[in-house]
C-alpha positions in Angstrom: 53.0 25.2 264.2 49.8 26.7 262.8 50.0 24.3 259.9 50.0 21.4 262.4 47.1 22.8 264.3 45.1 23.3 261.1 45.9 19.7 260.1 44.8 18.3 263.4 41.6 20.4 263.4 40.8 19.5 259.8 41.2 15.8 260.5 39.3 16.0 263.9 42.4 14.7 265.7 42.2 15.3 269.5 45.2 13.8 271.4 43.8 13.3 274.9 43.6 10.4 277.4 39.8 10.6 277.1 39.9 9.6 273.4 43.0 7.4 273.3 42.3 5.4 276.4 38.7 5.6 277.7 37.0 6.0 274.3 39.3 3.5 272.6 38.7 0.9 275.4 34.9 1.4 275.1 35.0 0.9 271.4 37.1 -2.2 271.8 34.5 -3.6 274.1 31.8 -2.9 271.6 33.8 -4.6 268.8 34.4 -7.6 271.1 30.7 -7.9 271.9 29.6 -7.6 268.3 31.9 -10.5 267.2 33.2 -12.9 269.9 30.3 -12.7 272.3 27.6 -12.7 269.7 29.4 -15.4 267.8 29.6 -17.5 271.0 25.9 -17.1 271.6 25.0 -18.1 268.1 27.4 -21.1 268.2 25.9 -22.3 271.5 22.4 -22.0 270.1 23.5 -24.1 267.2 25.0 -26.7 269.4 21.9 -26.9 271.6 19.5 -27.1 268.7 21.6 -29.3 266.5 21.7 -26.7 263.7 25.2 -26.9 262.1 24.6 -23.7 260.1 24.4 -21.7 263.4 27.5 -23.4 264.7 29.4 -22.4 261.5 28.0 -18.8 261.6 29.0 -18.5 265.3 32.5 -19.7 264.4 32.9 -17.1 261.6 31.7 -14.3 263.9 34.1 -15.4 266.7 37.0 -15.5 264.2 36.4 -11.9 263.3 36.8 -10.6 266.8 40.3 -9.1 266.0 39.2 -7.1 263.0 36.0 -6.0 264.8 38.0 -4.7 267.8 40.6 -2.9 265.7 38.1 -1.2 263.4 36.0 -0.1 266.4 39.1 1.4 268.0 40.0 3.2 264.8 36.5 4.5 264.5 36.6 5.9 268.1 40.0 7.6 267.3 38.4 9.2 264.2 40.9 7.5 261.8 40.5 8.2 258.1 38.9 5.4 255.9 42.2 4.0 254.6 43.5 3.4 258.1 40.2 1.7 259.1 40.5 -0.6 256.1 44.1 -1.5 257.0 43.1 -2.2 260.6 41.0 -5.2 259.4 44.1 -7.2 258.6 46.1 -5.6 261.5 43.4 -6.6 264.0 43.1 -10.1 262.7 46.9 -10.7 262.8 47.3 -9.1 266.2 44.6 -11.1 267.8 45.8 -14.4 266.2 49.4 -13.9 267.2 48.7 -12.4 270.6 47.2 -15.6 271.9 45.5 -15.1 275.3 46.6 -11.4 275.1 45.1 -10.9 271.7 42.6 -8.1 272.7 45.4 -6.2 274.4 47.7 -6.6 271.4 44.9 -5.3 269.1 44.3 -2.3 271.4 48.0 -1.3 271.5 48.7 -1.8 267.8 45.5 0.0 266.7 46.5 3.0 268.9 50.1 2.9 267.5 48.8 2.9 264.0 46.6 5.9 264.7 49.5 7.8 266.3 51.7 7.0 263.3 49.1 8.5 261.0 49.0 11.7 263.2 52.8 12.0 263.2 53.0 11.5 259.4 50.3 14.2 258.9 52.1 16.5 261.2 55.4 16.1 259.4 53.7 16.7 256.1 52.1 19.9 257.5 55.4 21.1 258.8 57.2 20.4 255.5 55.1 23.2 253.9 55.6 25.7 256.7 59.0 27.0 255.6 57.9 28.5 252.3 54.8 30.0 253.9 56.8 31.7 256.6 58.9 33.6 254.0 57.6 37.2 253.7 56.4 38.1 250.2 57.7 41.3 248.6 55.7 44.4 249.3 54.6 44.8 245.7 53.5 41.1 245.6 51.5 41.5 248.8 49.6 44.5 247.4 48.9 42.6 244.2 47.6 39.5 246.1 44.9 41.3 248.1 42.2 38.6 248.4 38.9 39.2 246.7 35.7 38.9 248.8 34.6 35.3 249.2 31.7 34.2 247.1 29.3 31.4 248.0 27.6 29.1 245.5 25.3 27.5 248.0 24.8 27.6 251.8 27.8 27.5 254.1 27.0 27.3 257.8 29.7 27.7 260.5 28.9 26.8 264.1 31.0 27.9 267.1 30.5 26.3 270.5 30.8 27.9 273.9 29.7 24.7 275.7 29.3 21.0 274.9 26.3 20.6 272.6 24.5 17.8 270.8 23.3 18.5 267.3 22.0 17.0 264.0 22.9 18.6 260.7 21.1 18.0 257.4 22.3 19.4 254.1 19.6 19.4 251.4 17.6 16.9 253.5 20.5 14.4 254.0 22.1 13.9 257.5 25.7 14.9 257.3 26.5 15.0 261.0 25.0 13.8 264.3 26.8 13.9 267.6 28.2 16.1 270.4 30.7 18.8 269.8 32.8 20.2 272.6 33.3 23.7 274.0 35.7 25.7 271.8 34.9 23.5 268.7 34.1 25.1 265.3 32.6 23.2 262.4 31.4 24.1 258.9 28.8 22.4 256.8 27.8 23.1 253.2 24.6 22.6 251.2 23.3 23.5 247.8 19.9 24.9 248.8 19.6 24.7 252.6 21.2 23.4 255.7 18.9 22.4 258.7 20.3 22.1 262.2 18.7 20.7 265.3 20.6 21.6 268.5 20.1 20.4 272.1 21.3 23.5 273.8 20.6 26.7 271.7 22.6 28.9 274.0 25.8 26.9 273.5 26.2 27.5 269.8 26.3 30.6 267.5 26.0 30.4 263.7 27.2 32.3 260.7 25.8 31.7 257.3 27.8 32.6 254.1 29.9 34.9 256.3 27.0 36.6 258.0 27.0 36.3 261.8 23.6 35.3 263.2 24.5 35.1 266.8 23.4 32.3 269.2 20.6 29.9 268.2 18.5 30.7 271.3 18.4 30.4 275.1 20.6 28.1 277.2 19.0 24.7 277.6 16.5 25.3 274.8 16.1 22.8 272.0 16.1 24.7 268.6 15.6 23.9 265.0 17.2 26.2 262.5 17.0 26.2 258.7 19.6 28.3 256.7 19.3 29.3 253.1 21.4 31.1 250.5 20.3 34.5 251.6 21.9 34.0 255.0 18.6 33.5 257.0 
């Protein structure tokens, strides 16, 4: 089971009603607004002003409501890129074949697709668990004593004791921005430096290249941290 847990954590898969219902519905609404509603507004403007170009553009945007909803749902469920790409055609087909219930069909099928990806990944993770569960001979265990880990650049690990917003830059490029939950743990890597801005310094502790640096500051305090190769 540890293989499955590692797989779910690595892929940022959290199977909860919050993500698969509330966040999925919210994302679907955003996709609907960005396509059908915006398209309707543009089309109406075209009809009122007599500009056929706007009428055509509005029609194209409206026709893409299915793909827009499906991709937005997949994004909210943290689906991998290939699943997001496939949801374009799935969303279009579901919305077209669903008739008046097209948006509901898109929601259900997008969630089913995400669940199938989770199940496939879990099966793959379990398939490699049997060999790893077999104990190695004593002589082999002694010979395979791991060497100390070496670091080529900067590896920053953050552990969270409460929900916390943060922005992470690796060598000046933003690699993450968002809110992580209590109990989460994330690692980011950079060549020269990793810069982190946290909204609640008391909610997160850092380790750099294996060196524990403790919490980033006091609870409720906004903090900016820059980590380099020497672990500072």
